[in-house]
PDB file of N, CA, C and O in Angstrom, chain B, residues numbered from 101:
ATOM      1  N   UNK B 101      68.856 127.847  90.532  1.00  0.00           N
ATOM      2  CA  UNK B 101      69.134 129.278  90.650  1.00  0.00           C
ATOM      3  C   UNK B 101      68.286 130.048  89.734  1.00  0.00           C
ATOM      4  O   UNK B 101      68.783 130.579  88.740  1.00  0.00           O
ATOM      5  N   UNK B 102      66.992 130.146  90.017  1.00  0.00           N
ATOM      6  CA  UNK B 102      66.090 130.773  89.111  1.00  0.00           C
ATOM      7  C   UNK B 102      66.282 132.255  88.890  1.00  0.00           C
ATOM      8  O   UNK B 102      66.162 132.770  87.779  1.00  0.00           O
ATOM      9  N   UNK B 103      66.599 132.956  90.046  1.00  0.00           N
ATOM     10  CA  UNK B 103      66.819 134.402  89.952  1.00  0.00           C
ATOM     11  C   UNK B 103      68.059 134.718  89.138  1.00  0.00           C
ATOM     12  O   UNK B 103      68.105 135.703  88.401  1.00  0.00           O
ATOM     13  N   UNK B 104      69.099 133.833  89.292  1.00  0.00           N
ATOM     14  CA  UNK B 104      70.329 134.077  88.557  1.00  0.00           C
ATOM     15  C   UNK B 104      70.167 133.937  87.066  1.00  0.00           C
ATOM     16  O   UNK B 104      70.733 134.688  86.272  1.00  0.00           O
ATOM     17  N   UNK B 105      69.352 132.921  86.707  1.00  0.00           N
ATOM     18  CA  UNK B 105      69.070 132.660  85.216  1.00  0.00           C
ATOM     19  C   UNK B 105      68.268 133.817  84.691  1.00  0.00           C
ATOM     20  O   UNK B 105      68.487 134.255  83.561  1.00  0.00           O
ATOM     21  N   UNK B 106      67.302 134.350  85.512  1.00  0.00           N
ATOM     22  CA  UNK B 106      66.510 135.519  85.068  1.00  0.00           C
ATOM     23  C   UNK B 106      67.437 136.737  84.875  1.00  0.00           C
ATOM     24  O   UNK B 106      67.347 137.454  83.878  1.00  0.00           O
ATOM     25  N   UNK B 107      68.325 136.945  85.854  1.00  0.00           N
ATOM     26  CA  UNK B 107      69.257 138.070  85.735  1.00  0.00           C
ATOM     27  C   UNK B 107      70.143 137.919  84.516  1.00  0.00           C
ATOM     28  O   UNK B 107      70.361 138.902  83.807  1.00  0.00           O
ATOM     29  N   UNK B 108      70.659 136.745  84.242  1.00  0.00           N
ATOM     30  CA  UNK B 108      71.536 136.539  83.109  1.00  0.00           C
ATOM     31  C   UNK B 108      70.779 136.726  81.764  1.00  0.00           C
ATOM     32  O   UNK B 108      71.321 137.232  80.781  1.00  0.00           O
ATOM     33  N   UNK B 109      69.558 136.309  81.779  1.00  0.00           N
ATOM     34  CA  UNK B 109      68.723 136.571  80.548  1.00  0.00           C
ATOM     35  C   UNK B 109      68.526 138.016  80.267  1.00  0.00           C
ATOM     36  O   UNK B 109      68.567 138.494  79.133  1.00  0.00           O
ATOM     37  N   UNK B 110      68.313 138.684  81.350  1.00  0.00           N
ATOM     38  CA  UNK B 110      68.093 140.180  81.259  1.00  0.00           C
ATOM     39  C   UNK B 110      69.370 140.866  80.799  1.00  0.00           C
ATOM     40  O   UNK B 110      69.312 141.787  79.984  1.00  0.00           O
ATOM     41  N   UNK B 111      70.534 140.431  81.310  1.00  0.00           N
ATOM     42  CA  UNK B 111      71.844 140.980  80.915  1.00  0.00           C
ATOM     43  C   UNK B 111      72.093 140.670  79.386  1.00  0.00           C
ATOM     44  O   UNK B 111      72.627 141.513  78.666  1.00  0.00           O
ATOM     45  N   UNK B 112      71.713 139.496  78.934  1.00  0.00           N
ATOM     46  CA  UNK B 112      71.979 139.156  77.523  1.00  0.00           C
ATOM     47  C   UNK B 112      71.152 140.016  76.567  1.00  0.00           C
ATOM     48  O   UNK B 112      71.508 140.185  75.401  1.00  0.00           O
ATOM     49  N   UNK B 113      69.969 140.593  77.115  1.00  0.00           N
ATOM     50  CA  UNK B 113      69.145 141.372  76.271  1.00  0.00           C
ATOM     51  C   UNK B 113      69.727 142.845  76.078  1.00  0.00           C
ATOM     52  O   UNK B 113      69.312 143.601  75.199  1.00  0.00           O
ATOM     53  N   UNK B 114      70.695 143.166  76.956  1.00  0.00           N
ATOM     54  CA  UNK B 114      71.323 144.483  76.937  1.00  0.00           C
ATOM     55  C   UNK B 114      72.411 144.521  75.907  1.00  0.00           C
ATOM     56  O   UNK B 114      72.731 143.487  75.320  1.00  0.00           O
ATOM     57  N   UNK B 115      73.012 145.708  75.655  1.00  0.00           N
ATOM     58  CA  UNK B 115      74.177 145.794  74.700  1.00  0.00           C
ATOM     59  C   UNK B 115      75.313 145.106  75.433  1.00  0.00           C
ATOM     60  O   UNK B 115      75.307 145.021  76.662  1.00  0.00           O
ATOM     61  N   UNK B 116      76.321 144.598  74.657  1.00  0.00           N
ATOM     62  CA  UNK B 116      77.380 143.774  75.264  1.00  0.00           C
ATOM     63  C   UNK B 116      78.187 144.639  76.227  1.00  0.00           C
ATOM     64  O   UNK B 116      78.607 144.118  77.261  1.00  0.00           O
ATOM     65  N   UNK B 117      78.438 145.930  75.964  1.00  0.00           N
ATOM     66  CA  UNK B 117      79.260 146.810  76.818  1.00  0.00           C
ATOM     67  C   UNK B 117      78.519 147.044  78.123  1.00  0.00           C
ATOM     68  O   UNK B 117      79.121 146.965  79.193  1.00  0.00           O
ATOM     69  N   UNK B 118      77.219 147.331  78.054  1.00  0.00           N
ATOM     70  CA  UNK B 118      76.459 147.529  79.278  1.00  0.00           C
ATOM     71  C   UNK B 118      76.340 146.311  80.075  1.00  0.00           C
ATOM     72  O   UNK B 118      76.404 146.368  81.303  1.00  0.00           O
ATOM     73  N   UNK B 119      76.157 145.121  79.393  1.00  0.00           N
ATOM     74  CA  UNK B 119      76.138 143.807  80.125  1.00  0.00           C
ATOM     75  C   UNK B 119      77.431 143.566  80.819  1.00  0.00           C
ATOM     76  O   UNK B 119      77.440 143.135  81.972  1.00  0.00           O
ATOM     77  N   UNK B 120      78.574 143.840  80.133  1.00  0.00           N
ATOM     78  CA  UNK B 120      79.855 143.590  80.835  1.00  0.00           C
ATOM     79  C   UNK B 120      80.048 144.539  82.014  1.00  0.00           C
ATOM     80  O   UNK B 120      80.565 144.120  83.050  1.00  0.00           O
ATOM     81  N   UNK B 121      79.652 145.790  81.888  1.00  0.00           N
ATOM     82  CA  UNK B 121      79.787 146.668  82.943  1.00  0.00           C
ATOM     83  C   UNK B 121      78.956 146.241  84.206  1.00  0.00           C
ATOM     84  O   UNK B 121      79.448 146.241  85.335  1.00  0.00           O
ATOM     85  N   UNK B 122      77.724 145.895  83.946  1.00  0.00           N
ATOM     86  CA  UNK B 122      76.863 145.407  84.995  1.00  0.00           C
ATOM     87  C   UNK B 122      77.360 144.105  85.664  1.00  0.00           C
ATOM     88  O   UNK B 122      77.258 143.937  86.879  1.00  0.00           O
ATOM     89  N   UNK B 123      77.898 143.197  84.835  1.00  0.00           N
ATOM     90  CA  UNK B 123      78.414 141.961  85.327  1.00  0.00           C
ATOM     91  C   UNK B 123      79.645 142.279  86.211  1.00  0.00           C
ATOM     92  O   UNK B 123      79.814 141.684  87.275  1.00  0.00           O
ATOM     93  N   UNK B 124      80.501 143.220  85.761  1.00  0.00           N
ATOM     94  CA  UNK B 124      81.635 143.584  86.601  1.00  0.00           C
ATOM     95  C   UNK B 124      81.262 144.235  87.947  1.00  0.00           C
ATOM     96  O   UNK B 124      81.848 143.946  88.990  1.00  0.00           O
ATOM     97  N   UNK B 125      80.252 145.135  87.871  1.00  0.00           N
ATOM     98  CA  UNK B 125      79.782 145.700  89.139  1.00  0.00           C
ATOM     99  C   UNK B 125      79.280 144.649  90.101  1.00  0.00           C
ATOM    100  O   UNK B 125      79.524 144.692  91.307  1.00  0.00           O
ATOM    101  N   UNK B 126      78.552 143.683  89.504  1.00  0.00           N
ATOM    102  CA  UNK B 126      77.981 142.628  90.356  1.00  0.00           C
ATOM    103  C   UNK B 126      79.044 141.758  90.986  1.00  0.00           C
ATOM    104  O   UNK B 126      78.932 141.321  92.131  1.00  0.00           O
ATOM    105  N   UNK B 127      80.144 141.507  90.153  1.00  0.00           N
ATOM    106  CA  UNK B 127      81.301 140.791  90.657  1.00  0.00           C
ATOM    107  C   UNK B 127      82.047 141.479  91.749  1.00  0.00           C
ATOM    108  O   UNK B 127      82.478 140.872  92.729  1.00  0.00           O
ATOM    109  N   UNK B 128      82.193 142.792  91.555  1.00  0.00           N
ATOM    110  CA  UNK B 128      82.847 143.640  92.629  1.00  0.00           C
ATOM    111  C   UNK B 128      82.052 143.651  93.866  1.00  0.00           C
ATOM    112  O   UNK B 128      82.608 143.546  94.959  1.00  0.00           O
ATOM    113  N   UNK B 129      80.638 143.785  93.737  1.00  0.00           N
ATOM    114  CA  UNK B 129      79.847 143.742  94.942  1.00  0.00           C
ATOM    115  C   UNK B 129      79.993 142.437  95.740  1.00  0.00           C
ATOM    116  O   UNK B 129      80.093 142.429  96.966  1.00  0.00           O
ATOM    117  N   UNK B 130      80.000 141.312  94.958  1.00  0.00           N
ATOM    118  CA  UNK B 130      80.152 140.032  95.527  1.00  0.00           C
ATOM    119  C   UNK B 130      81.550 139.946  96.318  1.00  0.00           C
ATOM    120  O   UNK B 130      81.599 139.456  97.446  1.00  0.00           O
ATOM    121  N   UNK B 131      82.618 140.424  95.696  1.00  0.00           N
ATOM    122  CA  UNK B 131      83.942 140.401  96.275  1.00  0.00           C
ATOM    123  C   UNK B 131      83.963 141.198  97.500  1.00  0.00           C
ATOM    124  O   UNK B 131      84.531 140.748  98.494  1.00  0.00           O
ATOM    125  N   UNK B 132      83.362 142.407  97.519  1.00  0.00           N
ATOM    126  CA  UNK B 132      83.382 143.295  98.669  1.00  0.00           C
ATOM    127  C   UNK B 132      82.613 142.611  99.781  1.00  0.00           C
ATOM    128  O   UNK B 132      83.060 142.601 100.928  1.00  0.00           O
ATOM    129  N   UNK B 133      81.428 142.020  99.449  1.00  0.00           N
ATOM    130  CA  UNK B 133      80.641 141.346 100.527  1.00  0.00           C
ATOM    131  C   UNK B 133      81.408 140.204 101.137  1.00  0.00           C
ATOM    132  O   UNK B 133      81.384 140.034 102.356  1.00  0.00           O
ATOM    133  N   UNK B 134      82.094 139.408 100.325  1.00  0.00           N
ATOM    134  CA  UNK B 134      82.915 138.317 100.787  1.00  0.00           C
ATOM    135  C   UNK B 134      84.049 138.823 101.695  1.00  0.00           C
ATOM    136  O   UNK B 134      84.395 138.196 102.695  1.00  0.00           O
ATOM    137  N   UNK B 135      84.601 139.954 101.320  1.00  0.00           N
ATOM    138  CA  UNK B 135      85.764 140.445 102.001  1.00  0.00           C
ATOM    139  C   UNK B 135      85.262 140.985 103.388  1.00  0.00           C
ATOM    140  O   UNK B 135      85.982 140.878 104.381  1.00  0.00           O
ATOM    141  N   UNK B 136      84.063 141.546 103.444  1.00  0.00           N
ATOM    142  CA  UNK B 136      83.486 142.003 104.680  1.00  0.00           C
ATOM    143  C   UNK B 136      83.367 140.787 105.613  1.00  0.00           C
ATOM    144  O   UNK B 136      83.685 140.904 106.796  1.00  0.00           O
ATOM    145  N   UNK B 137      82.936 139.666 105.132  1.00  0.00           N
ATOM    146  CA  UNK B 137      82.711 138.503 105.955  1.00  0.00           C
ATOM    147  C   UNK B 137      84.060 138.081 106.565  1.00  0.00           C
ATOM    148  O   UNK B 137      84.149 137.772 107.754  1.00  0.00           O
ATOM    149  N   UNK B 138      85.137 138.077 105.696  1.00  0.00           N
ATOM    150  CA  UNK B 138      86.385 137.669 106.238  1.00  0.00           C
ATOM    151  C   UNK B 138      86.951 138.617 107.249  1.00  0.00           C
ATOM    152  O   UNK B 138      87.418 138.184 108.302  1.00  0.00           O
ATOM    153  N   UNK B 139      86.926 139.933 106.958  1.00  0.00           N
ATOM    154  CA  UNK B 139      87.490 140.954 107.812  1.00  0.00           C
ATOM    155  C   UNK B 139      86.636 141.109 109.060  1.00  0.00           C
ATOM    156  O   UNK B 139      87.167 141.158 110.170  1.00  0.00           O
ATOM    157  N   UNK B 140      85.325 141.185 108.894  1.00  0.00           N
ATOM    158  CA  UNK B 140      84.459 141.414 109.960  1.00  0.00           C
ATOM    159  C   UNK B 140      84.250 140.247 110.922  1.00  0.00           C
ATOM    160  O   UNK B 140      84.038 140.447 112.118  1.00  0.00           O
ATOM    161  N   UNK B 141      84.313 139.017 110.383  1.00  0.00           N
ATOM    162  CA  UNK B 141      84.061 137.913 111.289  1.00  0.00           C
ATOM    163  C   UNK B 141      85.299 137.017 111.452  1.00  0.00           C
ATOM    164  O   UNK B 141      85.295 136.072 112.240  1.00  0.00           O
ATOM    165  N   UNK B 142      86.327 137.325 110.711  1.00  0.00           N
ATOM    166  CA  UNK B 142      87.590 136.581 110.850  1.00  0.00           C
ATOM    167  C   UNK B 142      87.473 135.093 110.429  1.00  0.00           C
ATOM    168  O   UNK B 142      88.185 134.216 110.918  1.00  0.00           O
ATOM    169  N   UNK B 143      86.525 134.871 109.486  1.00  0.00           N
ATOM    170  CA  UNK B 143      86.382 133.490 109.041  1.00  0.00           C
ATOM    171  C   UNK B 143      87.449 133.116 108.010  1.00  0.00           C
ATOM    172  O   UNK B 143      87.767 133.855 107.078  1.00  0.00           O
ATOM    173  N   UNK B 144      87.963 131.940 108.244  1.00  0.00           N
ATOM    174  CA  UNK B 144      88.954 131.410 107.192  1.00  0.00           C
ATOM    175  C   UNK B 144      88.217 130.830 106.010  1.00  0.00           C
ATOM    176  O   UNK B 144      88.174 129.614 105.827  1.00  0.00           O
ATOM    177  N   UNK B 145      87.622 131.727 105.186  1.00  0.00           N
ATOM    178  CA  UNK B 145      86.752 131.311 104.126  1.00  0.00           C
ATOM    179  C   UNK B 145      87.529 130.852 102.913  1.00  0.00           C
ATOM    180  O   UNK B 145      88.543 131.489 102.626  1.00  0.00           O
ATOM    181  N   UNK B 146      87.182 129.849 102.188  1.00  0.00           N
ATOM    182  CA  UNK B 146      87.712 129.546 100.937  1.00  0.00           C
ATOM    183  C   UNK B 146      86.529 129.214 100.007  1.00  0.00           C
ATOM    184  O   UNK B 146      86.097 128.069  99.876  1.00  0.00           O
ATOM    185  N   UNK B 147      86.020 130.323  99.350  1.00  0.00           N
ATOM    186  CA  UNK B 147      84.821 130.186  98.607  1.00  0.00           C
ATOM    187  C   UNK B 147      85.152 130.471  97.082  1.00  0.00           C
ATOM    188  O   UNK B 147      85.793 131.465  96.740  1.00  0.00           O
ATOM    189  N   UNK B 148      84.703 129.593  96.257  1.00  0.00           N
ATOM    190  CA  UNK B 148      84.843 129.881  94.824  1.00  0.00           C
ATOM    191  C   UNK B 148      83.590 129.489  94.140  1.00  0.00           C
ATOM    192  O   UNK B 148      83.094 128.373  94.298  1.00  0.00           O
ATOM    193  N   UNK B 149      83.075 130.407  93.375  1.00  0.00           N
ATOM    194  CA  UNK B 149      81.887 130.302  92.599  1.00  0.00           C
ATOM    195  C   UNK B 149      82.237 130.429  91.139  1.00  0.00           C
ATOM    196  O   UNK B 149      82.754 131.456  90.699  1.00  0.00           O
ATOM    197  N   UNK B 150      81.958 129.399  90.398  1.00  0.00           N
ATOM    198  CA  UNK B 150      82.273 129.454  88.969  1.00  0.00           C
ATOM    199  C   UNK B 150      80.915 129.392  88.179  1.00  0.00           C
ATOM    200  O   UNK B 150      80.117 128.486  88.423  1.00  0.00           O
ATOM    201  N   UNK B 151      80.670 130.278  87.307  1.00  0.00           N
ATOM    202  CA  UNK B 151      79.491 130.319  86.540  1.00  0.00           C
ATOM    203  C   UNK B 151      79.777 130.627  85.132  1.00  0.00           C
ATOM    204  O   UNK B 151      80.381 131.651  84.812  1.00  0.00           O
ATOM    205  N   UNK B 152      79.328 129.705  84.234  1.00  0.00           N
ATOM    206  CA  UNK B 152      79.614 129.868  82.824  1.00  0.00           C
ATOM    207  C   UNK B 152      78.252 130.155  82.127  1.00  0.00           C
ATOM    208  O   UNK B 152      77.301 129.395  82.307  1.00  0.00           O
ATOM    209  N   UNK B 153      78.165 131.187  81.380  1.00  0.00           N
ATOM    210  CA  UNK B 153      76.939 131.640  80.847  1.00  0.00           C
ATOM    211  C   UNK B 153      76.994 131.750  79.364  1.00  0.00           C
ATOM    212  O   UNK B 153      77.826 132.537  78.911  1.00  0.00           O
ATOM    213  N   UNK B 154      76.252 131.099  78.549  1.00  0.00           N
ATOM    214  CA  UNK B 154      76.316 131.308  77.104  1.00  0.00           C
ATOM    215  C   UNK B 154      75.779 132.570  76.664  1.00  0.00           C
ATOM    216  O   UNK B 154      74.714 132.945  77.154  1.00  0.00           O
ATOM    217  N   UNK B 155      76.370 133.273  75.808  1.00  0.00           N
ATOM    218  CA  UNK B 155      75.835 134.468  75.218  1.00  0.00           C
ATOM    219  C   UNK B 155      76.279 134.533  73.750  1.00  0.00           C
ATOM    220  O   UNK B 155      77.172 133.795  73.335  1.00  0.00           O
ATOM    221  N   UNK B 156      75.662 135.403  72.987  1.00  0.00           N
ATOM    222  CA  UNK B 156      75.962 135.471  71.540  1.00  0.00           C
ATOM    223  C   UNK B 156      76.668 136.801  71.252  1.00  0.00           C
ATOM    224  O   UNK B 156      76.184 137.832  71.720  1.00  0.00           O
ATOM    225  N   UNK B 157      77.787 136.842  70.508  1.00  0.00           N
ATOM    226  CA  UNK B 157      78.420 135.714  69.861  1.00  0.00           C
ATOM    227  C   UNK B 157      79.520 135.060  70.652  1.00  0.00           C
ATOM    228  O   UNK B 157      80.219 134.197  70.121  1.00  0.00           O
ATOM    229  N   UNK B 158      79.711 135.449  71.949  1.00  0.00           N
ATOM    230  CA  UNK B 158      80.768 134.901  72.762  1.00  0.00           C
ATOM    231  C   UNK B 158      80.258 134.191  73.946  1.00  0.00           C
ATOM    232  O   UNK B 158      79.089 134.369  74.289  1.00  0.00           O
ATOM    233  N   UNK B 159      81.024 133.414  74.590  1.00  0.00           N
ATOM    234  CA  UNK B 159      80.697 132.861  75.875  1.00  0.00           C
ATOM    235  C   UNK B 159      81.474 133.589  76.956  1.00  0.00           C
ATOM    236  O   UNK B 159      82.677 133.826  76.846  1.00  0.00           O
ATOM    237  N   UNK B 160      80.708 133.948  78.046  1.00  0.00           N
ATOM    238  CA  UNK B 160      81.384 134.738  79.114  1.00  0.00           C
ATOM    239  C   UNK B 160      81.616 133.772  80.234  1.00  0.00           C
ATOM    240  O   UNK B 160      80.701 133.080  80.681  1.00  0.00           O
ATOM    241  N   UNK B 161      82.824 133.731  80.679  1.00  0.00           N
ATOM    242  CA  UNK B 161      83.244 132.828  81.793  1.00  0.00           C
ATOM    243  C   UNK B 161      83.658 133.718  82.938  1.00  0.00           C
ATOM    244  O   UNK B 161      84.644 134.451  82.863  1.00  0.00           O
ATOM    245  N   UNK B 162      82.870 133.635  84.017  1.00  0.00           N
ATOM    246  CA  UNK B 162      83.161 134.544  85.147  1.00  0.00           C
ATOM    247  C   UNK B 162      83.504 133.600  86.279  1.00  0.00           C
ATOM    248  O   UNK B 162      82.854 132.580  86.507  1.00  0.00           O
ATOM    249  N   UNK B 163      84.606 134.010  87.011  1.00  0.00           N
ATOM    250  CA  UNK B 163      85.039 133.266  88.203  1.00  0.00           C
ATOM    251  C   UNK B 163      85.169 134.329  89.357  1.00  0.00           C
ATOM    252  O   UNK B 163      85.848 135.346  89.219  1.00  0.00           O
ATOM    253  N   UNK B 164      84.506 134.041  90.447  1.00  0.00           N
ATOM    254  CA  UNK B 164      84.629 134.850  91.635  1.00  0.00           C
ATOM    255  C   UNK B 164      85.441 134.010  92.656  1.00  0.00           C
ATOM    256  O   UNK B 164      85.094 132.850  92.875  1.00  0.00           O
ATOM    257  N   UNK B 165      86.460 134.529  93.260  1.00  0.00           N
ATOM    258  CA  UNK B 165      87.252 133.669  94.217  1.00  0.00           C
ATOM    259  C   UNK B 165      87.571 134.437  95.405  1.00  0.00           C
ATOM    260  O   UNK B 165      87.803 135.645  95.361  1.00  0.00           O
ATOM    261  N   UNK B 166      87.583 133.731  96.485  1.00  0.00           N
ATOM    262  CA  UNK B 166      88.020 134.373  97.798  1.00  0.00           C
ATOM    263  C   UNK B 166      88.781 133.304  98.516  1.00  0.00           C
ATOM    264  O   UNK B 166      88.254 132.233  98.817  1.00  0.00           O
ATOM    265  N   UNK B 167      89.970 133.590  98.775  1.00  0.00           N
ATOM    266  CA  UNK B 167      90.861 132.718  99.557  1.00  0.00           C
ATOM    267  C   UNK B 167      91.365 133.489 100.776  1.00  0.00           C
ATOM    268  O   UNK B 167      92.225 134.356 100.623  1.00  0.00           O
ATOM    269  N   UNK B 168      90.887 133.221 101.921  1.00  0.00           N
ATOM    270  CA  UNK B 168      91.249 133.917 103.158  1.00  0.00           C
ATOM    271  C   UNK B 168      91.150 135.417 103.000  1.00  0.00           C
ATOM    272  O   UNK B 168      90.043 135.954 103.025  1.00  0.00           O
ATOM    273  N   UNK B 169      92.231 136.100 102.841  1.00  0.00           N
ATOM    274  CA  UNK B 169      92.189 137.554 102.843  1.00  0.00           C
ATOM    275  C   UNK B 169      92.395 138.034 101.386  1.00  0.00           C
ATOM    276  O   UNK B 169      92.488 139.246 101.189  1.00  0.00           O
ATOM    277  N   UNK B 170      92.464 137.250 100.455  1.00  0.00           N
ATOM    278  CA  UNK B 170      92.649 137.646  99.056  1.00  0.00           C
ATOM    279  C   UNK B 170      91.358 137.395  98.231  1.00  0.00           C
ATOM    280  O   UNK B 170      90.755 136.322  98.261  1.00  0.00           O
ATOM    281  N   UNK B 171      91.005 138.408  97.535  1.00  0.00           N
ATOM    282  CA  UNK B 171      89.787 138.328  96.650  1.00  0.00           C
ATOM    283  C   UNK B 171      90.188 138.571  95.273  1.00  0.00           C
ATOM    284  O   UNK B 171      90.957 139.491  94.998  1.00  0.00           O
ATOM    285  N   UNK B 172      89.692 137.773  94.377  1.00  0.00           N
ATOM    286  CA  UNK B 172      89.882 138.053  92.946  1.00  0.00           C
ATOM    287  C   UNK B 172      88.639 137.827  92.205  1.00  0.00           C
ATOM    288  O   UNK B 172      87.761 137.088  92.650  1.00  0.00           O
ATOM    289  N   UNK B 173      88.537 138.461  91.053  1.00  0.00           N
ATOM    290  CA  UNK B 173      87.448 138.327  90.118  1.00  0.00           C
ATOM    291  C   UNK B 173      88.079 138.143  88.730  1.00  0.00           C
ATOM    292  O   UNK B 173      88.951 138.898  88.298  1.00  0.00           O
ATOM    293  N   UNK B 174      87.591 137.108  88.071  1.00  0.00           N
ATOM    294  CA  UNK B 174      88.128 136.924  86.717  1.00  0.00           C
ATOM    295  C   UNK B 174      86.998 136.875  85.699  1.00  0.00           C
ATOM    296  O   UNK B 174      86.076 136.076  85.858  1.00  0.00           O
ATOM    297  N   UNK B 175      87.036 137.661  84.709  1.00  0.00           N
ATOM    298  CA  UNK B 175      86.023 137.708  83.662  1.00  0.00           C
ATOM    299  C   UNK B 175      86.685 137.540  82.368  1.00  0.00           C
ATOM    300  O   UNK B 175      87.564 138.325  82.013  1.00  0.00           O
ATOM    301  N   UNK B 176      86.284 136.496  81.602  1.00  0.00           N
ATOM    302  CA  UNK B 176      86.921 136.220  80.356  1.00  0.00           C
ATOM    303  C   UNK B 176      85.761 136.110  79.292  1.00  0.00           C
ATOM    304  O   UNK B 176      84.746 135.466  79.556  1.00  0.00           O
ATOM    305  N   UNK B 177      85.923 136.717  78.151  1.00  0.00           N
ATOM    306  CA  UNK B 177      85.044 136.554  77.033  1.00  0.00           C
ATOM    307  C   UNK B 177      85.696 135.639  75.991  1.00  0.00           C
ATOM    308  O   UNK B 177      86.800 135.896  75.512  1.00  0.00           O
ATOM    309  N   UNK B 178      84.961 134.544  75.652  1.00  0.00           N
ATOM    310  CA  UNK B 178      85.616 133.534  74.756  1.00  0.00           C
ATOM    311  C   UNK B 178      84.910 133.644  73.408  1.00  0.00           C
ATOM    312  O   UNK B 178      83.717 133.941  73.333  1.00  0.00           O
ATOM    313  N   UNK B 179      85.674 133.399  72.352  1.00  0.00           N
ATOM    314  CA  UNK B 179      85.180 133.343  70.993  1.00  0.00           C
ATOM    315  C   UNK B 179      84.450 131.947  70.912  1.00  0.00           C
ATOM    316  O   UNK B 179      84.634 131.073  71.759  1.00  0.00           O
ATOM    317  N   UNK B 180      83.627 131.808  69.855  1.00  0.00           N
ATOM    318  CA  UNK B 180      82.909 130.495  69.679  1.00  0.00           C
ATOM    319  C   UNK B 180      83.744 129.307  69.694  1.00  0.00           C
ATOM    320  O   UNK B 180      83.268 128.253  70.115  1.00  0.00           O
ATOM    321  N   UNK B 181      84.976 129.372  69.265  1.00  0.00           N
ATOM    322  CA  UNK B 181      85.866 128.184  69.170  1.00  0.00           C
ATOM    323  C   UNK B 181      86.623 128.028  70.559  1.00  0.00           C
ATOM    324  O   UNK B 181      87.512 127.184  70.670  1.00  0.00           O
ATOM    325  N   UNK B 182      86.290 128.789  71.537  1.00  0.00           N
ATOM    326  CA  UNK B 182      86.911 128.614  72.864  1.00  0.00           C
ATOM    327  C   UNK B 182      88.166 129.504  73.071  1.00  0.00           C
ATOM    328  O   UNK B 182      88.770 129.443  74.142  1.00  0.00           O
ATOM    329  N   UNK B 183      88.570 130.321  72.082  1.00  0.00           N
ATOM    330  CA  UNK B 183      89.719 131.172  72.211  1.00  0.00           C
ATOM    331  C   UNK B 183      89.362 132.355  73.076  1.00  0.00           C
ATOM    332  O   UNK B 183      88.268 132.898  72.928  1.00  0.00           O
ATOM    333  N   UNK B 184      90.232 132.781  73.976  1.00  0.00           N
ATOM    334  CA  UNK B 184      89.953 133.953  74.797  1.00  0.00           C
ATOM    335  C   UNK B 184      90.176 135.198  73.963  1.00  0.00           C
ATOM    336  O   UNK B 184      91.253 135.412  73.406  1.00  0.00           O
ATOM    337  N   UNK B 185      89.105 136.040  73.886  1.00  0.00           N
ATOM    338  CA  UNK B 185      89.256 137.298  73.151  1.00  0.00           C
ATOM    339  C   UNK B 185      89.481 138.479  74.148  1.00  0.00           C
ATOM    340  O   UNK B 185      90.028 139.501  73.735  1.00  0.00           O
ATOM    341  N   UNK B 186      89.108 138.380  75.342  1.00  0.00           N
ATOM    342  CA  UNK B 186      89.422 139.386  76.341  1.00  0.00           C
ATOM    343  C   UNK B 186      89.422 138.773  77.716  1.00  0.00           C
ATOM    344  O   UNK B 186      88.677 137.828  77.974  1.00  0.00           O
ATOM    345  N   UNK B 187      90.239 139.288  78.599  1.00  0.00           N
ATOM    346  CA  UNK B 187      90.354 138.682  79.905  1.00  0.00           C
ATOM    347  C   UNK B 187      90.664 139.750  80.950  1.00  0.00           C
ATOM    348  O   UNK B 187      91.570 140.562  80.761  1.00  0.00           O
ATOM    349  N   UNK B 188      89.935 139.751  82.023  1.00  0.00           N
ATOM    350  CA  UNK B 188      90.089 140.783  83.054  1.00  0.00           C
ATOM    351  C   UNK B 188      90.251 140.000  84.366  1.00  0.00           C
ATOM    352  O   UNK B 188      89.456 139.117  84.690  1.00  0.00           O
ATOM    353  N   UNK B 189      91.307 140.358  85.104  1.00  0.00           N
ATOM    354  CA  UNK B 189      91.395 139.851  86.541  1.00  0.00           C
ATOM    355  C   UNK B 189      91.579 140.970  87.419  1.00  0.00           C
ATOM    356  O   UNK B 189      92.525 141.747  87.288  1.00  0.00           O
ATOM    357  N   UNK B 190      90.634 141.083  88.383  1.00  0.00           N
ATOM    358  CA  UNK B 190      90.682 142.181  89.314  1.00  0.00           C
ATOM    359  C   UNK B 190      91.124 141.663  90.716  1.00  0.00           C
ATOM    360  O   UNK B 190      91.229 142.447  91.659  1.00  0.00           O
TER     361      UNK B 190
END
């Protein structure tokens, strides 16, 4: 996934607040696109994409999930020792 790695490198070069905002917008776009597939085509989709990206000083763990007609996005920022310092589920 070369383009995804390039995107993540670019996000890491931004300020943490801006990077989180852009990541959240990208996750919302993915969820809406997946929802259109389910509603528009009636596909019984069960898609889950898990991507863990290292960043400094925290690790960001982002999970996008789609189960039939339910869409969720989870974004968690982890401290270096693996403790969750913030968590968002949309």
